Rosetta silent file (secondary structure, phi, psi, omega in degrees, C-alpha in Angstrom):
SEQUENCE: MTGIMHQNKLNTPAGNGSKIILTGAAGFIGSCMLQLLNDNGFENIIIVDDFGVEEKRKNWEGKIFSDVIERYNLFDWLAKEKPVINCFIHIGARTDTTEFNYAVHEELNVQYSKDAWHYCVENNVPFIYASSAATYGGGEFGYDDNHELPFKLNPLNPYGKSKNEFDKWALQEETHPPFWTGLKFFNVYGPNEYHKGRMASVIWHSFNQIKKDGIVKLFKSHRPDFKDGQQLRDFVYVKDLISVIYWMFQTMINGQWPMVNNGLYNLGTGSARSFEDLVKATFAGLDLPPNIIYIDMPEDIRDKYQYFTEANMQKLKQAGYTKTFYTLEQGVDDYVRNYLKVLKTF
SCORE:     score description
SCORE:     0.000 S_00000001
   1 L     0.000  140.306  171.531  117.894  109.932   77.264 S_00000001
   2 L  -123.549  174.610 -174.841  119.711  107.208   75.582 S_00000001
   3 L   162.448  164.281  174.228  120.529  103.647   76.596 S_00000001
   4 L   -72.706  154.718  176.357  120.646  100.160   75.488 S_00000001
   5 E   -81.665  146.330 -179.401  117.497   98.288   74.748 S_00000001
   6 L   -68.702  129.983 -169.994  116.346   95.664   77.135 S_00000001
   7 L   -97.480   -8.947 -178.203  117.164   92.341   75.550 S_00000001
   8 L   -68.880  144.331  177.875  115.030   89.849   77.675 S_00000001
   9 L   -75.027  122.121  175.695  112.079   88.470   75.724 S_00000001
  10 L   -77.019  164.603 -179.469  108.891   89.958   76.812 S_00000001
  11 L   -71.538  146.075  178.244  105.672   88.105   77.187 S_00000001
  12 L  -117.441  156.773   12.085  103.688   87.859   73.920 S_00000001
  13 L   -91.062  166.383 -178.490  101.397   88.584   72.294 S_00000001
  14 L  -104.670 -166.535 -177.387  101.956   92.348   71.779 S_00000001
  15 H    63.134 -147.672 -172.500   99.717   94.945   70.180 S_00000001
  16 H   -76.657   -4.894  174.550   95.923   94.965   70.704 S_00000001
  17 H   -91.089    5.320 -179.403   96.007   91.345   71.778 S_00000001
  18 L   -59.735  144.825  172.558   97.999   92.269   74.916 S_00000001
  19 L  -101.819  121.835 -166.691   96.645   91.142   78.243 S_00000001
  20 E  -122.412  135.270  162.359   96.794   93.955   80.758 S_00000001
  21 E   -94.196  127.217  178.691   96.268   94.205   84.540 S_00000001
  22 E  -127.255  109.736 -179.713   94.736   97.586   85.438 S_00000001
  23 E   -92.427  156.857 -176.451   94.246   98.308   89.223 S_00000001
  24 L    72.486   27.650 -171.235   92.033  101.194   90.360 S_00000001
  25 L   -73.333  -14.658  176.124   89.841  100.493   87.294 S_00000001
  26 L   -96.949   -7.900 -178.877   86.661  101.680   89.005 S_00000001
  27 L   -82.117 -166.632 -172.004   88.205  104.831   90.282 S_00000001
  28 H   -73.293  -59.930 -177.820   88.737  108.234   88.683 S_00000001
  29 H   -71.375  -45.552  177.507   92.114  107.880   86.875 S_00000001
  30 H   -55.227  -42.796 -179.510   91.797  104.091   86.400 S_00000001
  31 H   -76.064  -22.440  169.651   88.438  104.188   84.692 S_00000001
  32 H   -70.816  -38.102 -177.845   89.703  106.914   82.295 S_00000001
  33 H   -68.443  -37.386  177.618   92.709  104.746   81.510 S_00000001
  34 H   -59.769  -41.436 -177.742   90.324  101.791   80.840 S_00000001
  35 H   -70.831  -37.393  171.338   88.399  103.876   78.458 S_00000001
  36 H   -54.996  -50.825  173.263   91.521  104.988   76.631 S_00000001
  37 H   -51.556  -50.464  179.458   92.704  101.405   76.351 S_00000001
  38 H   -60.002  -44.161 -171.585   89.235  100.444   74.845 S_00000001
  39 H   -63.825  -27.962  178.749   89.336  103.478   72.453 S_00000001
  40 L  -100.711   19.766  166.905   92.747  102.044   71.035 S_00000001
  41 L    89.266   11.341  178.494   91.337   98.493   70.611 S_00000001
  42 L   -93.364  122.165 -178.712   92.598   96.944   73.900 S_00000001
  43 L  -128.593  -15.171 -179.257   89.929   94.843   75.415 S_00000001
  44 L   -84.460   69.822 -166.340   91.819   91.885   76.988 S_00000001
  45 E  -119.092  126.200  169.987   92.038   93.729   80.337 S_00000001
  46 E   -90.506  106.165 -174.501   91.874   92.374   83.900 S_00000001
  47 E   -86.520  137.237 -179.101   90.201   95.153   85.922 S_00000001
  48 E  -130.268  132.956 -179.143   91.053   95.310   89.650 S_00000001
  49 E  -176.676 -178.513  166.156   89.395   97.420   92.350 S_00000001
  50 L   -95.357   98.755 -171.238   87.031   97.311   95.282 S_00000001
  51 L   -81.930   -0.031  178.364   83.924   96.790   93.262 S_00000001
  52 L   -79.858   -7.454  177.612   81.684   97.021   96.227 S_00000001
  53 L   -87.694   93.847 -170.437   81.458  100.719   96.069 S_00000001
  54 H   -52.915  -41.928 -176.078   78.167  101.137   94.285 S_00000001
  55 H   -65.593  -16.343 -179.919   78.538  104.786   93.326 S_00000001
  56 H   -89.160   -2.209 -174.523   81.637  103.956   91.157 S_00000001
  57 H   -57.144  -39.103 -175.895   79.635  101.506   89.029 S_00000001
  58 H   -70.396  -16.232  178.816   79.001  103.938   86.160 S_00000001
  59 H   -74.295  -30.466  177.844   82.763  104.516   85.792 S_00000001
  60 H  -118.419  -15.678  168.388   83.405  100.967   84.583 S_00000001
  61 L   -58.083  138.288 -174.379   80.054   99.530   83.425 S_00000001
  62 L    87.096  -14.499  173.761   79.892   99.716   79.677 S_00000001
  63 L   -88.339  170.878 -171.901   83.586   99.443   79.191 S_00000001
  64 L  -112.148  135.534 -175.421   85.187   96.349   77.768 S_00000001
  65 L  -157.487  165.992 -179.342   87.323   94.060   79.846 S_00000001
  66 L  -100.859  -32.140 -169.773   88.082   90.242   80.148 S_00000001
  67 E  -147.194  142.124  175.150   88.049   89.772   83.979 S_00000001
  68 E  -112.034  115.008 -173.833   86.759   91.535   87.053 S_00000001
  69 E  -127.385  129.668  178.694   88.841   90.854   90.056 S_00000001
  70 E   -65.058  144.968 -170.916   88.359   92.160   93.588 S_00000001
  71 H   -60.084  -36.130 -177.491   91.581   93.900   94.851 S_00000001
  72 H   -79.222   -6.221  178.005   92.249   91.611   97.751 S_00000001
  73 H   -97.950  -10.376 -162.913   91.913   88.501   95.482 S_00000001
  74 H   -57.133  -46.467 -171.334   94.248   89.500   92.685 S_00000001
  75 H   -77.705  -28.128  170.333   97.478   87.777   93.622 S_00000001
  76 H   -64.148  -46.468 -177.294   95.722   84.489   94.638 S_00000001
  77 H   -65.934  -39.757  178.462   93.738   84.523   91.384 S_00000001
  78 H   -62.284  -38.937 -176.564   97.008   85.225   89.413 S_00000001
  79 H   -74.654  -30.560  177.389   98.805   82.252   91.136 S_00000001
  80 H   -77.412  -45.098 -170.952   95.771   80.011   90.314 S_00000001
  81 H   -88.641  -29.774  177.072   94.964   81.078   86.742 S_00000001
  82 L    57.342   45.614  178.503   98.514   81.871   85.638 S_00000001
  83 L   -70.797  151.763  178.520   97.551   84.191   82.776 S_00000001
  84 L   -90.315  120.640 -174.523  100.307   85.573   80.485 S_00000001
  85 L  -107.818  133.197  178.911  100.323   89.303   81.232 S_00000001
  86 L   -92.990  -24.623  177.337  101.945   91.847   78.951 S_00000001
  87 E  -161.235  139.076  173.369  101.756   94.959   81.216 S_00000001
  88 E  -112.628  116.631 -177.006  100.729   95.756   84.754 S_00000001
  89 E  -108.993  105.875 -167.564   99.251   99.327   85.186 S_00000001
  90 E  -105.265   92.979  179.659   99.011   99.903   88.921 S_00000001
  91 L  -107.852  -15.948 -175.410   96.843  103.036   89.604 S_00000001
  92 L   -70.370  145.240 -177.549   94.786  101.791   92.524 S_00000001
  93 L  -172.035  160.509  162.259   95.682  103.304   95.966 S_00000001
  94 L   -78.990  117.696 -174.929   94.276  104.787   99.091 S_00000001
  95 L  -112.833    6.620 -177.445   94.444  108.389   98.132 S_00000001
  96 L   -73.281  117.195  177.610   92.739  110.167  101.018 S_00000001
  97 L   -85.094   -4.345  175.011   95.200  112.701  102.372 S_00000001
  98 L   -94.986    2.021  175.663   92.984  113.298  105.437 S_00000001
  99 L   -86.450  107.140 -173.034   93.424  109.598  106.440 S_00000001
 100 L   -98.047    4.210  175.275   96.031  109.865  109.168 S_00000001
 101 L   -89.886  105.445 -173.456   96.268  106.211  110.137 S_00000001
 102 H   -67.584  -18.138  174.507   99.454  105.245  108.339 S_00000001
 103 H   -56.493  -39.298 -178.028   98.753  101.573  108.727 S_00000001
 104 H   -67.004  -40.115  179.384   95.949  101.868  106.151 S_00000001
 105 H   -80.009  -27.516  173.709   98.280  103.481  103.567 S_00000001
 106 H   -61.143  -38.524  175.191  101.054  101.047  104.418 S_00000001
 107 H   -70.720  -41.390 -167.124   98.868   98.100  103.551 S_00000001
 108 H   -97.510  -31.650 -174.161   97.245   99.424  100.384 S_00000001
 109 H  -100.547  -26.476 -177.302   99.973  101.765   99.013 S_00000001
 110 H  -103.506  -56.662 -178.598  103.172  100.157  100.075 S_00000001
 111 H   -65.886  -43.595  177.756  102.745   96.441  100.671 S_00000001
 112 H   -63.762  -36.347  177.896  100.346   95.933   97.844 S_00000001
 113 H   -68.584  -39.806  177.594  102.648   97.743   95.404 S_00000001
 114 H   -57.712  -42.589  179.732  105.539   95.541   96.670 S_00000001
 115 H   -64.843  -46.608  175.114  103.376   92.441   95.828 S_00000001
 116 H   -58.820  -44.546  177.865  102.690   93.853   92.316 S_00000001
 117 H   -56.155  -50.909  178.015  106.339   94.582   91.803 S_00000001
 118 H   -52.250  -44.005  178.104  107.354   91.057   92.863 S_00000001
 119 H   -61.915  -44.465 -176.013  104.812   89.602   90.530 S_00000001
 120 H   -68.053  -37.137  173.414  106.165   91.592   87.567 S_00000001
 121 H   -57.041  -52.678 -174.844  109.812   90.587   88.448 S_00000001
 122 H   -64.083  -28.503 -174.277  108.923   86.980   88.547 S_00000001
 123 H  -110.896    3.125  173.285  106.854   87.023   85.384 S_00000001
 124 L    64.789   50.119 -171.085  108.952   89.438   83.339 S_00000001
 125 L  -117.404  127.399  172.075  106.115   91.928   83.105 S_00000001
 126 L   -54.490  138.882 -170.177  106.483   95.730   82.398 S_00000001
 127 E  -128.874  123.174  173.214  105.195   97.744   85.518 S_00000001
 128 E  -118.626  125.102  174.037  103.748  101.276   85.406 S_00000001
 129 E  -136.257  156.072  179.630  102.545  102.624   88.829 S_00000001
 130 E   -80.258  119.494  164.733  101.079  105.783   90.301 S_00000001
 131 E  -100.763 -156.484 -177.661  103.243  107.730   92.750 S_00000001
 132 E  -155.932  152.896  168.119  102.248  111.287   93.830 S_00000001
 133 H   -72.260   -8.908  178.007  103.453  114.885   94.071 S_00000001
 134 H   -69.146  -14.889  176.614  102.338  114.605   97.716 S_00000001
 135 H   -66.690  -25.228 -173.847  105.853  112.949   98.220 S_00000001
 136 H   -76.914   -8.694  168.229  107.406  116.348   97.753 S_00000001
 137 L    66.504 -139.717 -176.384  105.976  117.594  101.121 S_00000001
 138 L   -69.590  -11.797  179.536  106.310  121.394  101.570 S_00000001
 139 L    88.891    3.485 -176.725  108.472  121.708   98.405 S_00000001
 140 L   -58.909  -22.615  177.730  111.566  122.798  100.430 S_00000001
 141 L  -104.707    9.740 -178.277  113.742  120.489   98.213 S_00000001
 142 L    82.782 -171.252 -176.065  111.968  121.442   94.963 S_00000001
 143 L  -127.885   52.338  175.620  110.061  119.227   92.449 S_00000001
 144 L   -94.588  139.884 -178.686  112.727  117.396   90.545 S_00000001
 145 L   -90.248   30.209  173.505  112.092  113.698   89.623 S_00000001
 146 L   -76.189  173.757 -173.507  115.684  112.607   90.116 S_00000001
 147 L   -96.575   12.681  171.963  116.491  109.478   92.083 S_00000001
 148 L   -98.181  -32.932 -173.952  118.325  111.102   94.888 S_00000001
 149 H   -56.673  -43.134 -169.376  115.599  113.411   96.056 S_00000001
 150 H   -59.209  -26.448 -178.593  113.073  110.831   97.517 S_00000001
 151 H   -76.349   -5.691 -178.047  115.611  109.959  100.250 S_00000001
 152 L  -112.804  -13.637 -172.537  115.652  113.552  101.452 S_00000001
 153 L   -71.448  148.626  177.942  111.847  114.309  101.276 S_00000001
 154 L  -127.882   82.872 -179.516  109.485  114.909  104.146 S_00000001
 155 L   -55.160  156.024 -170.353  105.813  114.409  102.989 S_00000001
 156 L   -95.046   -5.801 -172.666  103.249  116.306  104.907 S_00000001
 157 L  -150.032  157.140  178.849  100.720  113.437  105.343 S_00000001
 158 H   -55.635  -35.116  179.413  100.700  109.629  105.707 S_00000001
 159 H   -65.530  -47.506  179.846   99.507  109.223  102.088 S_00000001
 160 H   -64.362  -35.191  176.085  102.479  111.173  100.730 S_00000001
 161 H   -69.064  -40.326  175.668  104.789  109.266  102.989 S_00000001
 162 H   -57.092  -41.705  177.086  103.465  105.924  101.802 S_00000001
 163 H   -65.295  -43.195 -176.714  104.022  106.880   98.194 S_00000001
 164 H   -71.711  -35.651 -178.530  107.576  108.011   98.886 S_00000001
 165 H   -57.790  -41.308 -179.413  108.322  104.956  100.987 S_00000001
 166 H   -73.556  -43.731  177.107  107.504  102.739   97.902 S_00000001
 167 H   -54.983  -40.390 -173.700  109.449  104.989   95.507 S_00000001
 168 H   -71.536  -41.068 -178.768  112.516  104.634   97.784 S_00000001
 169 H   -62.105  -47.228 -174.562  112.017  100.901   98.052 S_00000001
 170 H   -63.546  -44.130 -177.315  111.686  100.510   94.275 S_00000001
 171 H   -62.603  -26.508 -178.376  114.839  102.553   93.624 S_00000001
 172 H   -95.232   -7.157  179.962  116.813  100.382   95.988 S_00000001
 173 L   -67.819  136.095  178.181  115.599   96.982   94.723 S_00000001
 174 L   -83.587  -33.311  176.765  118.255   94.998   92.937 S_00000001
 175 L  -104.499  138.710 -175.796  115.729   92.976   90.958 S_00000001
 176 L  -145.965  161.644  175.147  113.164   94.867   88.982 S_00000001
 177 L   -62.032  156.430 -178.627  110.635   94.371   86.135 S_00000001
 178 L   -53.281  -39.718  169.747  112.152   94.588   82.678 S_00000001
 179 L  -130.119  138.629 -179.021  110.603   97.998   82.243 S_00000001
 180 E  -154.903  140.931  175.561  109.251  100.169   84.954 S_00000001
 181 E  -141.830  142.503  172.212  108.151  103.659   85.798 S_00000001
 182 E  -111.707  124.721 -168.315  106.663  105.438   88.845 S_00000001
 183 E  -103.498  122.473 -175.015  104.615  108.425   87.894 S_00000001
 184 E   -91.191   88.401 -171.306  104.431  111.386   90.337 S_00000001
 185 E   -72.790  130.146  174.882  100.795  112.647   89.609 S_00000001
 186 L   -86.675 -139.022 -172.733  100.393  116.350   90.491 S_00000001
 187 E   -84.980   96.576 -164.692   96.866  117.832   90.946 S_00000001
 188 E   -94.938  142.782  174.678   94.813  115.761   88.608 S_00000001
 189 E  -143.600  162.310  179.638   91.188  116.778   87.600 S_00000001
 190 L   145.272 -178.953 -177.307   88.669  115.608   85.080 S_00000001
 191 L   -62.564  160.703 -179.670   85.737  113.356   84.530 S_00000001
 192 L    78.999    8.216 -179.831   84.914  110.339   86.678 S_00000001
 193 L   -98.098    3.479 -174.498   85.975  111.855   89.968 S_00000001
 194 H   -52.816  -26.083 -175.437   82.431  112.516   91.265 S_00000001
 195 H   -90.116    3.528 -170.832   82.678  109.772   93.833 S_00000001
 196 H   -87.636   -7.963  176.646   85.817  111.105   95.660 S_00000001
 197 H    58.962 -125.807 -172.949   83.895  113.582   97.953 S_00000001
 198 H   -60.841  -29.175 -174.735   86.247  115.842   99.872 S_00000001
 199 H   -87.339   -1.463  173.485   89.106  114.542   97.769 S_00000001
 200 L   -67.389  158.668 -175.846   87.561  115.514   94.427 S_00000001
 201 L   -67.234  163.697 -178.723   89.216  118.468   92.568 S_00000001
 202 H   -66.868  -30.685  173.772   88.354  122.109   93.312 S_00000001
 203 H   -52.820  -55.105 -174.139   86.793  122.193   89.793 S_00000001
 204 H   -62.621  -43.733 -177.188   84.230  119.529   90.749 S_00000001
 205 H   -72.323  -33.258  176.288   83.432  121.247   94.082 S_00000001
 206 H   -61.158  -46.164 -178.230   83.350  124.697   92.402 S_00000001
 207 H   -57.360  -48.377 -177.466   80.890  123.462   89.704 S_00000001
 208 H   -67.844  -30.676  171.092   78.576  122.115   92.400 S_00000001
 209 H   -70.614  -35.808  173.784   78.712  125.250   94.523 S_00000001
 210 H   -57.334  -50.929 -179.843   77.964  127.337   91.501 S_00000001
 211 H   -60.505  -36.217 -176.599   74.988  125.258   90.548 S_00000001
 212 H   -80.433  -51.297 -171.411   73.715  125.350   94.154 S_00000001
 213 H  -123.241   -8.572  177.832   74.515  128.890   95.355 S_00000001
 214 L    82.459    2.427  176.193   76.033  130.851   92.542 S_00000001
 215 L  -131.687  169.924  174.446   79.313  131.314   94.449 S_00000001
 216 E  -124.937  137.874  174.240   82.567  129.441   95.112 S_00000001
 217 E  -106.149  123.426 -179.978   84.181  129.254   98.471 S_00000001
 218 E  -117.055  147.084  178.508   88.091  129.079   98.413 S_00000001
 219 E   -70.614  136.368  172.873   90.313  128.625  101.386 S_00000001
 220 L   -62.067  152.970  169.271   91.957  131.771  102.822 S_00000001
 221 L   -79.398  140.859  172.093   95.728  131.716  102.877 S_00000001
 222 L  -118.392   34.964  173.101   97.299  131.179  106.282 S_00000001
 223 L  -136.916  137.649 -174.373  100.733  132.206  105.229 S_00000001
 224 L   -68.456  -22.616 -177.305  101.756  135.848  104.785 S_00000001
 225 L   -85.421    2.062  170.556  103.654  135.202  101.546 S_00000001
 226 L  -127.381  127.994 -179.816  100.440  134.089   99.742 S_00000001
 227 L   -75.272  164.702  178.673   97.333  136.120   99.168 S_00000001
 228 L   -65.413  134.711  176.646   93.947  134.433   99.466 S_00000001
 229 L    83.887   -6.759 -176.828   93.269  132.405   96.374 S_00000001
 230 L  -104.090   15.130  167.329   96.901  132.635   95.083 S_00000001
 231 L   -57.628  142.869 -165.413   97.931  129.286   96.434 S_00000001
 232 E  -121.034  130.252 -178.381   99.643  127.752   93.493 S_00000001
 233 E  -136.970  157.715  169.187   99.359  124.135   92.211 S_00000001
 234 L   -96.338   99.275 -175.239  100.254  122.232   89.010 S_00000001
 235 E   -88.870  126.160 -175.446   96.920  121.257   87.829 S_00000001
 236 E  -124.005  128.128  175.677   96.943  118.434   85.181 S_00000001
 237 E   -65.851  134.245  178.904   94.016  117.282   83.059 S_00000001
 238 H   -53.149  -37.933 -176.966   93.318  113.548   83.318 S_00000001
 239 H   -61.602  -27.645  176.331   93.294  113.198   79.599 S_00000001
 240 H   -81.682  -39.085  178.820   97.022  114.268   79.483 S_00000001
 241 H   -57.458  -51.478  179.711   97.824  112.021   82.332 S_00000001
 242 H   -66.652  -29.625  177.300   96.409  108.883   80.693 S_00000001
 243 H   -64.253  -42.779  177.478   97.975  109.869   77.339 S_00000001
 244 H   -60.681  -47.460  179.021  101.384  109.703   79.032 S_00000001
 245 H   -61.574  -45.186 -174.532  100.677  106.297   80.648 S_00000001
 246 H   -63.698  -39.755  178.275   99.391  104.937   77.285 S_00000001
 247 H   -57.544  -48.001  178.452  102.585  106.230   75.516 S_00000001
 248 H   -61.045  -47.958 -178.033  104.723  104.447   78.160 S_00000001
 249 H   -53.879  -53.825 -175.156  102.624  101.286   77.951 S_00000001
 250 H   -59.352  -45.667 -174.941  102.875  101.198   74.160 S_00000001
 251 H   -70.074  -32.281  176.607  106.606  101.788   74.154 S_00000001
 252 H   -70.085  -52.415 -175.660  107.193   99.099   76.846 S_00000001
 253 H   -64.601  -21.167  178.880  105.185   96.318   75.260 S_00000001
 254 L   -89.143    1.804 -176.299  106.887   96.939   71.927 S_00000001
 255 L    62.301   30.100 -173.744  110.226   96.546   73.693 S_00000001
 256 L  -112.456   24.644 -177.352  111.392  100.041   72.720 S_00000001
 257 L  -107.137  110.060  176.964  111.790  101.445   76.280 S_00000001
 258 E   -57.351  133.862  177.263  115.529  101.830   77.172 S_00000001
 259 H   -57.154  -27.256  176.669  116.416  100.480   80.574 S_00000001
 260 H   -68.207  -14.527  176.469  118.097  103.783   81.456 S_00000001
 261 H   -89.159   -4.041  175.190  114.628  105.340   81.248 S_00000001
 262 L   -63.110  143.440  179.466  113.293  103.186   84.030 S_00000001
 263 E   135.876 -157.903 -175.614  112.472  105.128   87.177 S_00000001
 264 E   -91.638  145.115  177.970  110.404  108.024   88.510 S_00000001
 265 E  -138.767  137.460  170.105  108.772  110.682   86.443 S_00000001
 266 E   -71.494  146.351  175.444  106.824  113.846   87.341 S_00000001
 267 E  -139.036   85.995  168.651  103.430  114.030   85.673 S_00000001
 268 L  -135.449 -151.663  176.091  102.093  117.525   85.773 S_00000001
 269 L  -103.223  -21.792 -172.090  102.141  120.376   83.253 S_00000001
 270 L    87.041    5.369 -178.794  105.210  122.213   84.479 S_00000001
 271 L  -134.209  113.876  173.563  103.195  125.431   84.994 S_00000001
 272 L   -75.890  134.748 -178.453  101.853  126.320   88.442 S_00000001
 273 E  -133.256  156.829  179.010   98.465  128.241   88.408 S_00000001
 274 E   -82.184  158.541  177.603   96.396  129.660   91.232 S_00000001
 275 H   -61.313  -35.270  176.198   93.203  128.350   92.712 S_00000001
 276 H   -57.038  -46.714  175.776   91.596  131.730   91.736 S_00000001
 277 H   -58.450  -41.568 -178.349   92.531  131.020   88.095 S_00000001
 278 H   -61.418  -46.149 -176.485   91.000  127.578   88.423 S_00000001
 279 H   -70.599  -36.947 -175.551   87.727  128.803   89.731 S_00000001
 280 H   -66.485  -34.465  178.572   87.452  131.686   87.201 S_00000001
 281 H   -63.962  -38.064  172.889   88.026  129.091   84.461 S_00000001
 282 H   -57.407  -50.409  174.647   85.150  127.027   85.980 S_00000001
 283 H   -60.536  -35.131  179.775   82.802  129.968   85.859 S_00000001
 284 H   -67.876  -36.215  175.105   83.880  130.681   82.309 S_00000001
 285 H   -67.593  -17.679  177.618   82.882  127.115   81.321 S_00000001
 286 L  -103.779    5.923 -177.473   79.409  127.846   82.654 S_00000001
 287 L    50.867   52.372  178.843   79.445  131.282   80.876 S_00000001
 288 L  -128.704  150.076  172.379   79.070  133.065   84.145 S_00000001
 289 L   -73.027  151.145 -172.964   81.062  135.943   85.828 S_00000001
 290 L   -80.403  147.016 -178.004   83.210  134.757   88.692 S_00000001
 291 L  -142.067   92.873 -173.681   81.811  135.097   92.296 S_00000001
 292 E  -118.479  134.914  165.688   84.338  133.988   94.921 S_00000001
 293 E  -119.765  157.608 -174.850   84.448  134.271   98.679 S_00000001
 294 E  -113.659  135.903 -177.602   87.177  133.138  101.057 S_00000001
 295 E  -129.440  165.284 -176.475   86.798  130.989  104.114 S_00000001
 296 L   -70.688  141.296  175.569   89.142  129.685  106.728 S_00000001
 297 L   -73.909  133.722  179.439   90.981  126.566  106.013 S_00000001
 298 L   -53.517  135.223 -169.770   90.060  123.563  108.327 S_00000001
 299 H   -63.780  -24.011 -177.021   92.584  123.424  111.136 S_00000001
 300 H   -68.256  -20.485  179.120   93.229  119.589  110.573 S_00000001
 301 H  -118.626    5.299 -173.373   95.018  120.328  107.302 S_00000001
 302 H   -64.432  -41.873 -178.897   96.561  123.766  107.780 S_00000001
 303 L   -86.668    5.685  179.384   99.976  122.487  108.722 S_00000001
 304 L  -126.563   23.516 -175.727   99.902  119.838  106.006 S_00000001
 305 L  -101.202  129.669  178.250   98.810  121.971  103.085 S_00000001
 306 L   -78.579  121.944  179.476  100.977  122.455   99.977 S_00000001
 307 L   -98.785   -7.935  176.398  100.964  126.197   98.882 S_00000001
 308 E  -154.984  125.978  169.635  103.064  125.559   95.817 S_00000001
 309 L  -140.799  143.609  178.486  103.730  122.752   93.467 S_00000001
 310 L  -159.645  117.481 -177.988  105.154  122.756   90.028 S_00000001
 311 L   -70.570  131.312  164.091  106.527  119.746   88.209 S_00000001
 312 L   -81.251  114.092 -171.967  109.907  119.831   86.490 S_00000001
 313 L   -98.835    4.500 -172.433  108.864  118.047   83.184 S_00000001
 314 H   -61.667  -36.125 -176.354  112.279  117.876   81.468 S_00000001
 315 H   -61.990  -45.958  176.544  112.768  114.212   82.212 S_00000001
 316 H   -60.561  -38.977  178.971  109.573  113.094   80.508 S_00000001
 317 H   -64.873  -43.159 -173.059  110.452  115.192   77.426 S_00000001
 318 H   -63.875  -35.727  174.377  113.977  113.847   77.273 S_00000001
 319 H   -60.281  -18.088  174.246  112.432  110.378   77.427 S_00000001
 320 L   119.455    5.419  179.731  110.643  111.117   74.253 S_00000001
 321 L   -83.597  124.289 -170.485  107.167  112.345   75.077 S_00000001
 322 L  -120.840   -5.547 -178.267  106.342  115.243   72.696 S_00000001
 323 L   -62.803  147.010  171.331  102.487  115.781   72.954 S_00000001
 324 L   -81.325  139.378  179.828  101.331  119.255   74.076 S_00000001
 325 L   -82.087  160.776  173.553   99.437  119.373   77.321 S_00000001
 326 L   -68.343  142.350  167.122   96.049  121.073   77.815 S_00000001
 327 L   -76.572  160.667  177.684   96.346  124.601   79.261 S_00000001
 328 H   -48.737  -53.445 -174.515   94.338  125.079   82.517 S_00000001
 329 H   -62.961  -39.671 -176.800   91.623  127.075   80.649 S_00000001
 330 H   -65.232  -49.444 -173.376   91.420  124.353   77.817 S_00000001
 331 H   -69.231  -37.027  176.280   91.164  121.450   80.272 S_00000001
 332 H   -67.082  -47.047  178.133   88.639  123.069   82.677 S_00000001
 333 H   -58.250  -41.982  179.148   86.459  124.209   79.748 S_00000001
 334 H   -63.763  -48.126 -175.892   86.427  120.694   78.232 S_00000001
 335 H   -61.852  -43.481 -175.676   85.738  119.162   81.608 S_00000001
 336 H   -72.329  -50.795 -171.241   82.933  121.580   82.553 S_00000001
 337 H   -71.544  -46.491 -167.439   81.188  121.847   79.148 S_00000001
 338 H   -95.975   -8.467 -177.904   81.505  118.223   77.940 S_00000001
 339 H  -130.538  -60.961 -176.210   81.203  116.220   81.273 S_00000001
 340 H   -63.786  -50.473 -177.239   79.963  118.184   84.282 S_00000001
 341 L   -61.805  -32.434 -175.809   77.266  120.182   82.593 S_00000001
 342 L  -103.112    9.780  179.561   75.853  117.043   80.720 S_00000001
 343 L    49.879   49.779 -172.012   76.455  114.592   83.620 S_00000001
 344 L  -113.840  131.944  174.761   78.706  112.577   81.367 S_00000001
 345 L   -88.786  169.779 -178.846   81.454  110.110   82.366 S_00000001
 346 L   -96.823    0.000    0.000   84.580  109.497   80.188 S_00000001
């Protein structure tokens, strides 16, 4: 992609002195992002989340940051303190795909994101936010991250709908942050997800089933065109995900992100793999032979279940991201051996 450079003067200072807002900082992806920022010398970080969830504490304690702000206090705090912000990384969201009360998603995923967007517009702050592959619904329109598709999509659950509603709203706004991207996360796995319960990755669940019973239970297919265990997803390791966010962040704060690159981006690997492959890789990480049985899928999610996802990753490559992603086997092996087996967070 080519395009003119944005000429408005961004907030300073740049580099490791940058002040960053990071939402979702106690959660799975947000806490990994916080660690990566720390690893690269960034410590002037305002971390935002619901910090009352005690089991998340080990995700963020021990990391370096400047301020801890409860999610519902953020915009009042910003109005009062008026800090100079260099980038707003908005990862926090209600991500439960089994929460069917849309009002919950509307408040946390749509309105809160609009508030963040408006803050970035008014203060000339680059904005990176988490969208989701759940926006693609059943995949009947494919998985391309162009800017026409969101207006055709039919997400399968309120979570996916809320993410798509904000994507559409952002694309239609006449005023926008100097640089902005919405990242459609595919099936993310990796350290720091232990608190997510039912919403944790199949790898996390598989690891715990293996430790407890020596077997893994996978959902049967309830479609004739997919065999049991052959449902396909684009599984992406969290280390690749945060690497992309960090690259965008660095490019934006240095004023090197062309305006033509603003918009939506898929963030997967571009390679769909089966749940059976995923579980076999988990067993391999434990140096055990696979032992899989198949069970009926819960009825409350059968008609809302994605059987295939695969990100078209050409847009990110054209924008200039060149790093190689972990393969499924490499990512699962690292996660199992270096984090799950030794009870370590990232």
